[in-house]
C-alpha positions as a LaTeX table, in Angstrom:
\begin{tabular}{lrrr}
\hline
Residue & $x$ (\AA) & $y$ (\AA) & $z$ (\AA) \\
\hline
Met1 & 198.98 & 104.90 & 23.94 \\
Ala2 & 196.07 & 102.50 & 24.28 \\
Thr3 & 195.86 & 100.38 & 27.42 \\
Pro4 & 196.21 & 96.62 & 26.63 \\
Ala5 & 192.97 & 94.67 & 26.98 \\
Gly6 & 194.43 & 92.48 & 29.72 \\
Glu7 & 195.43 & 95.49 & 31.80 \\
Ser8 & 192.00 & 97.08 & 31.34 \\
Phe9 & 190.33 & 93.90 & 32.55 \\
Ser10 & 192.62 & 93.70 & 35.59 \\
Glu11 & 191.95 & 97.34 & 36.43 \\
Ala12 & 188.19 & 96.82 & 36.13 \\
Thr13 & 188.34 & 93.72 & 38.31 \\
Gly14 & 190.40 & 95.54 & 40.93 \\
Glu15 & 187.97 & 98.46 & 40.95 \\
Ala16 & 185.03 & 96.07 & 41.41 \\
Val17 & 186.70 & 94.36 & 44.39 \\
Gln18 & 187.65 & 97.68 & 46.00 \\
Thr19 & 184.09 & 98.90 & 45.59 \\
Ala20 & 182.80 & 95.70 & 47.20 \\
Ala21 & 185.19 & 96.22 & 50.13 \\
Ala22 & 183.92 & 99.79 & 50.47 \\
Ala23 & 180.37 & 98.43 & 50.65 \\
Val24 & 181.46 & 96.07 & 53.44 \\
Arg25 & 182.97 & 98.97 & 55.38 \\
Leu26 & 179.77 & 100.97 & 54.96 \\
Val27 & 177.58 & 98.15 & 56.29 \\
Leu28 & 179.95 & 97.59 & 59.20 \\
Ala29 & 179.84 & 101.27 & 60.09 \\
Ile30 & 176.03 & 101.23 & 60.03 \\
Ala31 & 175.88 & 98.06 & 62.14 \\
Asp32 & 178.37 & 99.49 & 64.65 \\
Ala33 & 176.44 & 102.76 & 64.92 \\
Thr34 & 173.32 & 100.72 & 65.63 \\
Arg35 & 175.16 & 98.69 & 68.27 \\
Arg36 & 176.47 & 101.83 & 69.97 \\
His37 & 173.02 & 103.40 & 70.00 \\
Glu38 & 171.43 & 100.31 & 71.57 \\
Gln39 & 174.13 & 100.01 & 74.24 \\
Arg40 & 173.75 & 103.67 & 75.16 \\
Arg41 & 169.99 & 103.28 & 75.28 \\
Leu42 & 169.95 & 100.09 & 77.32 \\
Leu43 & 173.17 & 100.29 & 79.37 \\
Gly44 & 173.95 & 103.96 & 79.38 \\
Gln45 & 177.46 & 103.24 & 78.01 \\
Glu46 & 179.44 & 101.88 & 75.07 \\
Arg47 & 182.12 & 99.21 & 75.05 \\
Asp48 & 185.10 & 98.88 & 72.68 \\
Trp49 & 187.83 & 96.22 & 72.32 \\
Pro50 & 190.49 & 97.92 & 70.17 \\
Lys51 & 193.62 & 96.08 & 71.32 \\
Arg52 & 192.64 & 92.49 & 70.65 \\
Ala53 & 190.20 & 93.05 & 67.78 \\
Val54 & 192.43 & 92.31 & 64.75 \\
Gly55 & 193.76 & 89.05 & 66.15 \\
Glu56 & 190.33 & 87.77 & 67.16 \\
Val57 & 188.28 & 88.43 & 64.05 \\
Ser58 & 190.79 & 88.11 & 61.18 \\
Glu59 & 190.30 & 84.36 & 60.76 \\
Asp60 & 186.52 & 84.72 & 60.74 \\
Val61 & 186.75 & 87.39 & 58.05 \\
Lys62 & 189.05 & 85.26 & 55.90 \\
Arg63 & 186.81 & 82.21 & 56.33 \\
Leu64 & 183.39 & 83.81 & 55.88 \\
Leu65 & 183.96 & 86.54 & 53.28 \\
Pro66 & 184.98 & 85.95 & 49.64 \\
Pro67 & 188.82 & 85.79 & 49.47 \\
Asp68 & 189.25 & 88.81 & 47.17 \\
Val69 & 186.90 & 90.96 & 49.26 \\
Ser70 & 188.42 & 89.94 & 52.61 \\
Ala71 & 191.94 & 90.62 & 51.28 \\
Ala72 & 190.93 & 94.07 & 50.02 \\
Leu73 & 189.20 & 94.85 & 53.31 \\
Met74 & 192.16 & 93.82 & 55.47 \\
Glu75 & 194.67 & 95.75 & 53.32 \\
Glu76 & 192.97 & 99.07 & 54.04 \\
Val77 & 194.54 & 101.40 & 56.63 \\
Asp78 & 191.24 & 101.50 & 58.54 \\
Trp79 & 191.11 & 97.69 & 58.95 \\
Pro80 & 191.88 & 97.86 & 62.72 \\
Phe81 & 188.80 & 100.05 & 63.18 \\
Arg82 & 186.67 & 97.66 & 61.12 \\
Ala83 & 188.01 & 94.75 & 63.18 \\
Gln84 & 187.07 & 96.62 & 66.34 \\
Glu85 & 183.53 & 97.07 & 65.01 \\
Leu86 & 183.25 & 93.35 & 64.26 \\
Leu87 & 184.52 & 92.33 & 67.68 \\
Ala88 & 182.18 & 94.81 & 69.35 \\
Leu89 & 179.27 & 93.34 & 67.41 \\
Arg90 & 180.24 & 89.80 & 68.42 \\
Glu91 & 180.58 & 90.75 & 72.09 \\
Ala92 & 177.17 & 92.45 & 71.85 \\
Gly93 & 175.60 & 89.13 & 70.79 \\
Val94 & 175.76 & 89.28 & 66.97 \\
Asp95 & 176.56 & 85.87 & 65.44 \\
Leu96 & 179.41 & 86.59 & 63.00 \\
Gly97 & 178.85 & 83.15 & 61.49 \\
Glu98 & 175.53 & 84.44 & 60.17 \\
Phe99 & 176.34 & 88.14 & 59.84 \\
Leu100 & 179.52 & 87.87 & 57.74 \\
Pro101 & 178.07 & 85.54 & 55.04 \\
Arg102 & 175.17 & 87.98 & 54.58 \\
Leu103 & 177.71 & 90.78 & 54.37 \\
Gly104 & 179.59 & 88.71 & 51.80 \\
Glu105 & 176.46 & 88.41 & 49.67 \\
Ile106 & 176.16 & 92.19 & 49.59 \\
Ala107 & 179.83 & 92.51 & 48.66 \\
Val108 & 179.55 & 89.91 & 45.87 \\
Ser109 & 176.47 & 91.65 & 44.46 \\
Val110 & 178.28 & 95.02 & 44.46 \\
Arg111 & 181.43 & 93.49 & 42.98 \\
Asp112 & 179.55 & 91.72 & 40.19 \\
Gln113 & 177.48 & 94.78 & 39.30 \\
Val114 & 180.54 & 97.03 & 39.11 \\
Ala115 & 182.42 & 94.43 & 37.04 \\
Ala116 & 179.46 & 93.98 & 34.69 \\
Lys117 & 179.11 & 97.72 & 34.20 \\
Ser118 & 182.81 & 98.05 & 33.42 \\
Arg119 & 182.48 & 95.37 & 30.73 \\
Glu120 & 179.27 & 96.79 & 29.30 \\
Thr121 & 179.57 & 98.48 & 25.92 \\
Pro122 & 177.22 & 101.25 & 24.77 \\
Ser123 & 175.60 & 98.75 & 22.38 \\
Ser124 & 174.88 & 96.13 & 25.04 \\
Arg125 & 173.79 & 98.69 & 27.61 \\
Trp126 & 171.38 & 100.49 & 25.31 \\
Glu127 & 169.99 & 97.22 & 23.95 \\
Arg128 & 169.04 & 96.39 & 27.53 \\
Val129 & 167.46 & 99.85 & 27.97 \\
Val130 & 165.52 & 99.50 & 24.71 \\
Arg131 & 164.20 & 96.08 & 25.72 \\
Glu132 & 163.19 & 97.43 & 29.14 \\
Thr133 & 161.51 & 100.53 & 27.69 \\
Leu134 & 159.72 & 99.37 & 24.55 \\
Pro135 & 157.15 & 96.57 & 24.24 \\
Ala136 & 158.04 & 93.34 & 22.49 \\
Gly137 & 157.39 & 93.46 & 18.78 \\
Pro138 & 158.86 & 94.06 & 15.32 \\
Val139 & 159.72 & 97.71 & 15.94 \\
Arg140 & 161.89 & 96.92 & 18.95 \\
Glu141 & 163.61 & 94.01 & 17.23 \\
Ala142 & 164.21 & 96.06 & 14.09 \\
Leu143 & 165.87 & 98.78 & 16.16 \\
Val144 & 168.37 & 96.60 & 18.05 \\
Ser145 & 169.21 & 94.48 & 14.97 \\
Ala146 & 169.67 & 97.41 & 12.56 \\
Pro147 & 173.08 & 97.60 & 10.80 \\
Gly148 & 173.60 & 101.07 & 12.28 \\
Trp149 & 172.72 & 100.02 & 15.83 \\
Pro150 & 176.23 & 100.68 & 17.28 \\
Glu151 & 176.05 & 104.28 & 16.00 \\
Leu152 & 172.52 & 104.66 & 17.39 \\
Ala153 & 173.73 & 103.40 & 20.77 \\
Leu154 & 176.59 & 105.93 & 20.79 \\
Ala155 & 174.14 & 108.70 & 19.89 \\
Met156 & 171.91 & 107.74 & 22.84 \\
Asp157 & 174.97 & 107.66 & 25.08 \\
Asn158 & 175.88 & 111.21 & 24.00 \\
Leu159 & 172.33 & 112.44 & 24.53 \\
Glu160 & 172.24 & 111.00 & 28.04 \\
Gly161 & 175.56 & 112.66 & 28.78 \\
Arg162 & 173.96 & 116.00 & 27.92 \\
Gly163 & 171.13 & 115.44 & 30.36 \\
Val164 & 168.51 & 114.14 & 27.93 \\
Asn165 & 165.97 & 111.57 & 29.21 \\
Val166 & 166.65 & 108.99 & 26.50 \\
Arg167 & 163.89 & 106.64 & 27.68 \\
Glu168 & 161.32 & 109.35 & 26.94 \\
Val169 & 162.87 & 109.91 & 23.53 \\
Leu170 & 162.68 & 106.18 & 22.82 \\
Ala171 & 159.01 & 106.06 & 23.85 \\
Ala172 & 158.14 & 108.99 & 21.58 \\
Ala173 & 160.17 & 107.55 & 18.70 \\
Tyr174 & 158.39 & 104.23 & 19.14 \\
Asp175 & 155.04 & 105.81 & 18.26 \\
Glu176 & 156.49 & 107.31 & 15.09 \\
Ala177 & 158.25 & 104.08 & 14.10 \\
Leu178 & 155.06 & 102.10 & 14.69 \\
Gly179 & 153.20 & 104.44 & 12.34 \\
Val180 & 155.89 & 104.03 & 9.67 \\
Ala181 & 155.73 & 100.24 & 10.00 \\
Gln182 & 151.97 & 100.30 & 9.53 \\
Val183 & 152.16 & 102.52 & 6.46 \\
Val184 & 154.84 & 100.36 & 4.84 \\
Ala185 & 152.94 & 97.18 & 5.61 \\
Ala186 & 149.72 & 98.61 & 4.21 \\
Gly187 & 151.52 & 99.72 & 1.05 \\
Leu188 & 152.84 & 96.21 & 0.54 \\
Gly189 & 149.48 & 94.65 & 1.29 \\
Ala190 & 150.94 & 92.76 & 4.25 \\
Ser191 & 150.49 & 92.71 & 7.99 \\
Val192 & 153.03 & 94.40 & 10.21 \\
Glu193 & 152.87 & 91.46 & 12.62 \\
Pro194 & 155.91 & 89.14 & 12.46 \\
Ala195 & 155.61 & 85.40 & 12.53 \\
Val196 & 155.17 & 84.03 & 16.05 \\
Ser197 & 157.91 & 81.62 & 17.03 \\
Gln198 & 157.08 & 78.17 & 18.34 \\
Asp199 & 158.83 & 79.00 & 21.60 \\
Ala200 & 156.65 & 82.08 & 22.10 \\
Gln201 & 153.48 & 80.06 & 21.48 \\
Glu202 & 154.51 & 77.26 & 23.84 \\
Ser203 & 155.56 & 79.71 & 26.56 \\
Tyr204 & 152.21 & 81.48 & 26.69 \\
Gly205 & 150.18 & 80.59 & 29.78 \\
Pro206 & 150.67 & 80.51 & 33.58 \\
Leu207 & 154.46 & 80.43 & 33.31 \\
Thr208 & 154.54 & 83.86 & 31.67 \\
Thr209 & 151.44 & 85.58 & 33.06 \\
Gly210 & 152.17 & 89.29 & 33.34 \\
Leu211 & 155.45 & 89.08 & 31.40 \\
Asp212 & 156.26 & 90.80 & 28.10 \\
Ile213 & 157.35 & 87.90 & 25.89 \\
Pro214 & 158.90 & 88.68 & 22.46 \\
Arg215 & 156.93 & 87.21 & 19.57 \\
Asn216 & 160.15 & 85.81 & 18.08 \\
Leu217 & 161.44 & 84.29 & 21.33 \\
Asn218 & 164.17 & 81.74 & 20.65 \\
Leu219 & 164.83 & 79.46 & 23.62 \\
Ser220 & 167.16 & 77.19 & 21.63 \\
Asn221 & 169.80 & 79.94 & 21.82 \\
Arg222 & 170.32 & 80.62 & 25.55 \\
Val223 & 172.44 & 83.74 & 25.05 \\
Arg224 & 169.99 & 85.24 & 22.58 \\
Ala225 & 166.96 & 84.36 & 24.71 \\
Leu226 & 168.45 & 86.15 & 27.71 \\
Gln227 & 169.19 & 89.17 & 25.52 \\
Gln228 & 165.62 & 89.18 & 24.24 \\
Leu229 & 164.37 & 89.20 & 27.84 \\
Ala230 & 166.82 & 91.98 & 28.86 \\
Ile231 & 168.67 & 89.76 & 31.35 \\
Ser232 & 172.39 & 90.51 & 31.54 \\
Pro233 & 174.95 & 87.72 & 32.04 \\
Ser234 & 175.71 & 88.99 & 35.57 \\
Asp235 & 172.00 & 89.02 & 36.46 \\
Asn236 & 171.60 & 85.49 & 35.13 \\
Gln237 & 174.59 & 84.32 & 37.18 \\
Arg238 & 173.14 & 85.93 & 40.30 \\
Tyr239 & 169.75 & 84.24 & 39.80 \\
Ala240 & 171.49 & 80.91 & 39.22 \\
Arg241 & 173.43 & 81.37 & 42.45 \\
Trp242 & 170.20 & 82.07 & 44.32 \\
Val243 & 168.72 & 78.81 & 43.00 \\
Met244 & 171.80 & 76.84 & 44.07 \\
Glu245 & 171.59 & 78.38 & 47.55 \\
Ala246 & 167.85 & 77.72 & 47.84 \\
Met247 & 168.35 & 74.08 & 46.78 \\
Ala248 & 171.45 & 73.42 & 48.90 \\
Gly249 & 172.10 & 69.70 & 49.03 \\
Arg250 & 170.15 & 69.10 & 45.81 \\
Asp251 & 172.81 & 70.25 & 43.36 \\
Arg252 & 171.78 & 67.79 & 40.64 \\
Glu253 & 168.21 & 69.02 & 40.64 \\
Ala254 & 169.30 & 72.67 & 40.81 \\
Asn255 & 171.52 & 72.17 & 37.76 \\
Leu256 & 168.67 & 70.48 & 35.90 \\
Leu257 & 166.54 & 73.58 & 36.53 \\
Leu258 & 169.30 & 75.92 & 35.40 \\
Ser259 & 169.93 & 73.92 & 32.22 \\
Ala260 & 166.22 & 73.53 & 31.36 \\
Arg261 & 165.15 & 75.03 & 28.06 \\
Lys262 & 162.69 & 77.38 & 29.75 \\
Trp263 & 165.07 & 78.59 & 32.47 \\
Pro264 & 165.28 & 82.08 & 30.84 \\
Leu265 & 161.55 & 82.51 & 31.53 \\
Val266 & 162.08 & 81.66 & 35.21 \\
Ala267 & 164.99 & 84.13 & 35.33 \\
Tyr268 & 162.77 & 86.74 & 33.65 \\
Arg269 & 160.15 & 86.28 & 36.39 \\
Met270 & 162.88 & 86.65 & 39.03 \\
Ala271 & 164.14 & 89.84 & 37.36 \\
Lys272 & 160.65 & 91.33 & 37.34 \\
Met273 & 160.11 & 90.46 & 41.00 \\
Glu274 & 163.52 & 91.87 & 41.94 \\
Ala275 & 162.70 & 95.13 & 40.14 \\
Glu276 & 159.45 & 95.30 & 42.13 \\
Gly277 & 161.35 & 94.85 & 45.41 \\
Lys278 & 159.98 & 91.38 & 46.16 \\
Pro279 & 162.05 & 88.87 & 48.21 \\
Val280 & 162.92 & 86.48 & 45.40 \\
Arg281 & 165.27 & 84.36 & 47.49 \\
Glu282 & 162.64 & 83.82 & 50.16 \\
His283 & 160.20 & 82.61 & 47.51 \\
Leu284 & 162.77 & 80.18 & 46.12 \\
Lys285 & 162.97 & 78.43 & 49.50 \\
His286 & 159.62 & 76.82 & 48.62 \\
Leu287 & 161.54 & 74.57 & 46.22 \\
Leu288 & 162.71 & 72.52 & 49.21 \\
Thr289 & 159.70 & 72.94 & 51.48 \\
Asp290 & 157.56 & 71.37 & 48.78 \\
Thr291 & 159.39 & 68.67 & 46.80 \\
Ser292 & 156.38 & 67.28 & 44.96 \\
Trp293 & 158.38 & 67.98 & 41.79 \\
Ala294 & 160.49 & 64.89 & 42.63 \\
Ala295 & 157.60 & 62.52 & 41.81 \\
Gly296 & 157.42 & 61.41 & 38.19 \\
Pro297 & 159.60 & 60.19 & 35.31 \\
Asp298 & 163.23 & 61.24 & 35.71 \\
Gly299 & 163.39 & 62.36 & 32.08 \\
Gln300 & 160.78 & 65.06 & 32.77 \\
Leu301 & 162.34 & 66.31 & 36.02 \\
Gly302 & 163.76 & 69.46 & 34.42 \\
Ala303 & 160.35 & 70.49 & 33.10 \\
Arg304 & 158.72 & 69.79 & 36.48 \\
Leu305 & 161.36 & 71.89 & 38.22 \\
Val306 & 160.64 & 74.82 & 35.88 \\
Gln307 & 156.97 & 74.58 & 36.82 \\
Ala308 & 157.84 & 74.21 & 40.51 \\
Ala309 & 160.07 & 77.29 & 40.36 \\
Ala310 & 157.29 & 79.29 & 38.72 \\
Glu311 & 154.88 & 78.21 & 41.46 \\
Ala312 & 157.43 & 78.97 & 44.19 \\
Leu313 & 157.81 & 82.51 & 42.86 \\
Arg314 & 154.02 & 83.00 & 42.89 \\
Arg315 & 153.49 & 81.46 & 46.34 \\
Pro316 & 153.39 & 83.86 & 49.30 \\
Val317 & 156.50 & 83.86 & 51.47 \\
Gly318 & 156.03 & 81.52 & 54.42 \\
His319 & 153.17 & 79.64 & 52.72 \\
Ala320 & 154.18 & 76.00 & 53.05 \\
Gln321 & 151.35 & 74.43 & 51.07 \\
Pro322 & 151.51 & 73.98 & 47.29 \\
Val323 & 149.79 & 76.58 & 45.17 \\
Lys324 & 146.47 & 75.33 & 43.80 \\
Ala325 & 146.85 & 73.99 & 40.28 \\
Val326 & 146.15 & 76.60 & 37.63 \\
Asn327 & 143.50 & 75.96 & 35.03 \\
Thr328 & 145.33 & 76.67 & 31.78 \\
Ala329 & 142.19 & 77.60 & 29.86 \\
Ala330 & 141.11 & 80.02 & 32.58 \\
Ala331 & 144.61 & 81.45 & 32.77 \\
Arg332 & 144.58 & 82.14 & 29.05 \\
Ala333 & 141.28 & 83.95 & 29.42 \\
Thr334 & 142.56 & 86.27 & 32.15 \\
Ser335 & 146.32 & 86.36 & 31.51 \\
Thr336 & 148.04 & 89.71 & 31.10 \\
Thr337 & 150.79 & 88.07 & 29.08 \\
Val338 & 151.06 & 89.39 & 25.54 \\
Asp339 & 149.33 & 86.56 & 23.64 \\
Pro340 & 151.13 & 86.17 & 20.28 \\
Thr341 & 148.18 & 84.61 & 18.48 \\
Gly342 & 144.90 & 85.27 & 20.28 \\
Pro343 & 142.60 & 88.29 & 20.47 \\
Gln344 & 144.16 & 89.36 & 23.79 \\
Ala345 & 147.18 & 90.57 & 21.86 \\
Ala346 & 145.17 & 93.15 & 19.98 \\
Lys347 & 142.80 & 94.29 & 22.71 \\
Gly348 & 142.39 & 98.01 & 22.35 \\
Ala349 & 144.49 & 98.13 & 19.15 \\
Thr350 & 143.89 & 97.88 & 15.43 \\
Pro351 & 144.57 & 94.47 & 13.85 \\
Ala352 & 147.79 & 95.81 & 12.33 \\
Glu353 & 149.25 & 96.90 & 15.65 \\
Pro354 & 151.47 & 94.69 & 17.80 \\
Ala355 & 150.35 & 94.15 & 21.37 \\
Val356 & 151.21 & 97.05 & 23.65 \\
Thr357 & 152.10 & 96.55 & 27.27 \\
Ala358 & 150.35 & 98.42 & 30.05 \\
His359 & 152.99 & 101.14 & 30.45 \\
Arg360 & 152.88 & 101.88 & 26.71 \\
Gln361 & 149.06 & 101.91 & 26.68 \\
Ala362 & 149.10 & 104.51 & 29.42 \\
Met363 & 151.56 & 106.63 & 27.47 \\
Ser364 & 149.53 & 106.38 & 24.29 \\
Ala365 & 146.35 & 107.30 & 26.15 \\
Ser366 & 147.97 & 110.55 & 27.27 \\
Lys367 & 148.39 & 111.66 & 23.65 \\
Ser368 & 144.77 & 112.49 & 23.05 \\
Gly369 & 143.71 & 113.26 & 19.56 \\
Lys370 & 146.69 & 111.57 & 17.96 \\
Thr371 & 145.58 & 108.90 & 15.52 \\
Arg372 & 147.10 & 106.81 & 12.81 \\
\hline
\end{tabular}
């Protein structure tokens, strides 16, 4: 008998919260082990407060952790031991008012990722993988929009389950598909290049330097734009939360940034930085240390905030001065963005080939002797 959709959702939500609580317990155990080590090293002894721990830290946990996570944590049989660890940390000088909110952020991130994965279908998951693996262009778009895409996604799921590196298969298949597209286009006397959308043209420049922008980018459809940039709903929500935190006290301005037409491009930059291990949230703090974006017509504030966010993400952490204005013409001449219209898009490729990103160029270079 099939499980009702409502029950499945509740089960997935419960699993996500329990996993988040487990992450909290893990961090607490690590912090307590560190505390014990330092006390042994410096004092030659450890100190514990098991009897009064639960009563003294319960209110802090309820107040400073998300309600669902704190409830799950305190329902576990090992809660008295976790409470003892928290009290020991506080008595050792750790400020729980700062420590617990950071712990809550970890828990929320774990909870959201588990919940998102439980909701993810093979189609949505493999569309994200395809967009992460293959360069922007007609071949990639044709693959994820094909009528048989759900069956293709299931096939990739089955291959992965058997131990196959599906990303490598996709990369190899891309070369073959690109050759087919070129042959078909030549036979029809047409170019394989798709029309470049207005959004793609207007996005090219400093805002997207180093990013792989689809030639048919459609910013008028927020959901579709995020899909094109391989940003999941949970990732987008997390980046939005980071912006709200970085602009605390300026909620109106933060919401203008999040609702701006080009917000998906800012989120795309944040996703790339996060994947590279860069401290995105630290960079976003520049939005309040430099509020030059506030000067100007109110009707253009959203656009200025998009530019300010892009500059904040480029500016070194701790650098309080504004980034020097970028010369757009010079940026176009040196940009690594895939230029939809200019000669940069075809550098190192035949006119009929779509632009290939660096990781694909390296792969193609390894296949010596293979020509089209």
